[in-house]
N, C-alpha and C positions, 0 to 999 in steps of 0.2 A: 443486593450484593454491592459492597464496596468497591470500587476502582481507583484506585490512588495514579492519577498521572503525574508525570514529569516532563519539563521539559528540559534538556541541555543543549548548551551550546559549547562547541570547543573546535576551532578551526583547524588544528592538525589533530591526527589520531596522538591522545594522550593518555594522562592519569583519569580524564574523565571515562573517555572510552574503556578502558582497564576497567574501571570501576562497575562500568553496567555489565561488561563481559563478566568479571566475578559473580555480578548479582545474578544471572540470568544463566550460565553455563550450566549448573547442576539440572535443570528441567530441561535445558536443548540437548543436553548430552545424554538425557533420559530418551527422549525423543528422536534422536540420530539415531541410538542405538535399538530402537524397539525391537525391529527384526531381525538384530545381531549384527555384529561386525563386519561380515561376509556380505551382507545382501547392500552394504554401500560402497561407493567407489574409495580405491586408493587415495592418496594424497596427490602422487604422481597424477592419476587419470584426472581428478579433479583441476591440477596446475594446467594440465596438457589442456585439458577442454577449454579453461579461460584462457589460455595462450591462442588457442585456434578463433575463438569465437569473440572475446573481449579484452584484446591483450591491451589497451590502453589503461587498464584498472588491475594489472598484473602487480604491476610497484604499490599499490595501494594495498593489494591482498598479503602480499609478504609483509607490509609493514605491520597488519593488523594481526597475522598469524604470528609476530612475535611480540606484540602487544600482550597475546592472547597466552602465552607462554610458550609458543612453539611446539607445543603437545601435537602427537599425529592426527588424534580424533577431533581436537579442535580446528586443525587445518584444513581436515577433508569437510568438517561443516560448514567453515567458512567460505569454502569453495563455492556452497549451495547446488551442489551438482549430482543430482538423481537424488532428492530427497526423499523422505518417507511422504506418501499421498497424505493430503490435508484438504478439506471442505470449507467454503464460506458461501456467505449467501451474496449482499450489497448489490445498490442500485448507483448508478451515474448519469449525469446528464448536463449538458452545456445549455447556460439560459441563452435564449435567444435574441436578446438587445444588444447596445452598441457596444458594451464593457464587456469583454472578455470573462465567464466566470463559468467555473467547473464547481458543480456541487456534487456529493457523495454520499453515502451512507455507508458505514462499514457492519456487517452484520458477523459477527461472529461469537465465540465462546470467551468470556470473559476471565476465566481460568485459564486460557492458553493464550494471553494478550500482554506484549510489552508493555504498552500504554506510556511510549516515550514520543516526545518530539524531538527530534535530533536535527540541532542546525549547525552545519558544518561547512569548512572552505577546504575540503579535501583536492588537493591536487591542482589550488587554485581558484575550483568552482563552488560560489557559496549555494546550498542546496539544504532545503528545509521540508520535512515531512514526517509521516507516521512510522517510526520504526519497525523492520521486523525482522529477525533474523540475524540482530545484531549489527548489519549494515546495509541489510535490504530494507524496500520502502514499499508500502501497499498503497502511497498515495505521497505525493511531492511536487515541488517547484524549485527552480534554479534561477540564478539571475539574469539570466538570459531572456525570461518572460517565457519559461518553458513548465506545463501542469502538467501533470500523468495521474491516471489511477486506476485501480484494474478492480475487477470482479470474476468470481468464478464462473467458468464457461459451461458447466453444466453437463459434462460426460463422464463415463466412468475409468477414461484410455489413461493409462500411466507410460511414460515411456521415455528414451534417453535426451534427458535436455536439464536446463535449471530449473530450480523455484524461481519464481516469477519475481519476488520482490527484488532479487539481485539484479535482474532484467532493467528493472524501473530505476536500480539505483545506477544501473549503466548509462541508460537514456540520459538521467538529467546532468550525470558526469561529462557526458561528450556531445550533447545534441543541443541545438540552440532552437530549433525550428520543428514544425509539426511533420514538415516533409523528411527530415533528416531522422526524427525518432521513428518513422514509419518505414524507413528502410533498414533500420535496426532493428526494428522489432520484426518483420521479414524475414532476417536471415538467422536469427538466433534461436535456438530448438529449445523450446520450454517442456518441463516433464507432464505438465497438464496442459487439460485445456483453460486459457483464462483470454477475458474481454479488457484490452486497454484501451482507455480511451486519452486522447493528448488533444491539448491545447495550449496555442502560443500568442505573444502579446498582440498578432495581428489578427487573432479569432480564427486563424485556419487551424483546423481541427480532421482529426481521423477516429478511428475507432479499430482495433486491430484486433481480430478475431484469429488467436492463437491455440496452436493442437500440436501434441509430439507426433502425430500418425498423418498428419496434412499440412500441406502449404498453407502460410498465414494469409487469411484474405485480409485485404485494406478497403475499410468501408468509409462511408461519410456520414453513417450514423452519428448521432448527436444523443443518444440512451444506449445505456448497457444495461442489462439486469443478469440473469444466470442462464441465459441460453445463445446459441449462435444465432446462424440464419434459420433454424428449427428447433422445437425442442425433440433430443435425443435422449433425456433421462425423464421418464415421465413422474415417478416416485419422487425425486429432488424437484421437478420442477412444480407439482402440487404442494409438496410441504413448504416450501420457500414463495409461491407464489408469483413464479419469475414472469408470467405473462400477461397477470394483472397488473404488474408494478409496473412492466415494459406499457401496457394501453395506458395506463395512467398518465406516465410522463408524455408520451407520446400525445395525448390530448391536451394536455396544459401549451406544450410547444406549438401546437398547431391550429388552435381554436384562437387564441387571440395572444397578444404579447402582454403579459401580466407583468406587474412590478419585481424587481428584482428580490425584493424582499419577501414579497407573498411566494415566489416561486420557491424561496431558500425555506419559507416555512412550511411548505407543504411535505419536506423531508422528513419534520418531526412529529408526522401526522398520520394515522394508518393513510391509504395500506402501504405507505413507505416505510413508515417507522415501525418495528418489530419489538414486540416484547416476549419472544421464544426465548427467554435468556435459559430454560431448562432443557432446552432442546440444542442450545450452541448458536443460534442465530439470531439472539438479539441485537438491536442497533445500537453498537458500543458507542458509537458519535457521528455526528453529522460536518464533512469537511466541505468548507468553503476557499475555493483558490480564485485570487485575484490576479493573473501571471503579470500584466501589464504593470499595476501597480506595486507588484511585488508583496501582495499582502494575504495572510490566511487566516482563517477563524474555524476552531474546534466550536461547535454548539451542541447542547442537548436540550432537550425540555426547558430548563429553568437555569440554564447557563451559556453564558458565549466566552470564549478566551481568543480574544485578538493575538497576533504575529505578523512579523515582518521579516521577510530577508535578510534586510540589515543588520538585525540582531535580535537576540534572543535573551532571557533573562533566566537564569536557572530559578526555576520555581516548581511545587506541588500544587495539587488540585486535588479534592477527595471527590469522586463523583458516584453517585449511586443510582440504581435501576429504580425504575419508577415507582417500586415497592417500598423504597427507601426514603429518607429524607433529600431536600436539594443540598448541592454543593456546598462546601466550607470555603473560606476566603482563601484566597493564594497564599504560601509562605515559601520563604528562600528554600531553595533545594537542601535537603537532609533534615530540617526544620523538625518535620514528623518523626525524626527516627530514634 
């Protein structure tokens, strides 16, 4: 399957973001309403929850709602409060060398994926990362030298909270250190269980085990796959090999210090790299964040795409699953449409 990636840079919310919203909104609207409109919170419930838990980004939320057309369903969706349940796999780890480096694999269904790298300077803070939910992120980095990434926490429970991509956006908009991020992750409610790994420019790091039905646990874990302190969903653990992937990464971290490039390369091979695209858990990309340097890369078995927090060109790249051919050359945004 071909996945067409886009990098989009826009300092303030404007026509580029509005264009992305128009492109993805039909699919997101169908997803948001799949259980019926009454299953989702009202606009005022979502905005009130944002005001209570993430007040600093409420003006940004209001601005995006206006750009999206001011509709009720769009505003509910953009609050990302109590969204429908969804699952992913993923692996992430911090390289134990001197340079702070966060590496992650994102394992998900390519048919339900934005494939957008969004570079912004909203509210005066530069942020770059892999977009989800139009303004949320599944991984990213800010100009203060803070990087974050998420994995699914491997639990059935769905509760009262936000979709975690919006929580990652909030962390990158408002926090500068791992300690600040940990405090935010500990207090903001999430609607499902997720593991969020944070790394700052001074190589301070943590992994937060977030859940809707129990307090967040802040750990010094340098590895996160798809369970928390123990496996609680056996079928999902077997299907995604979460324990095996965790053991593999822990061995690489503890046996000896290997070169950075070799450590990153291990994410592009089994057991970390997954080809289970037919089950919605194939590895869509490997992300590498170097927050002290302000650099990130997206990687695939036959391609590397480097980017910087200082600026990103609008480009497209066509990436194919291992059954297809390697990527094409990059082209200017919109040139393939």
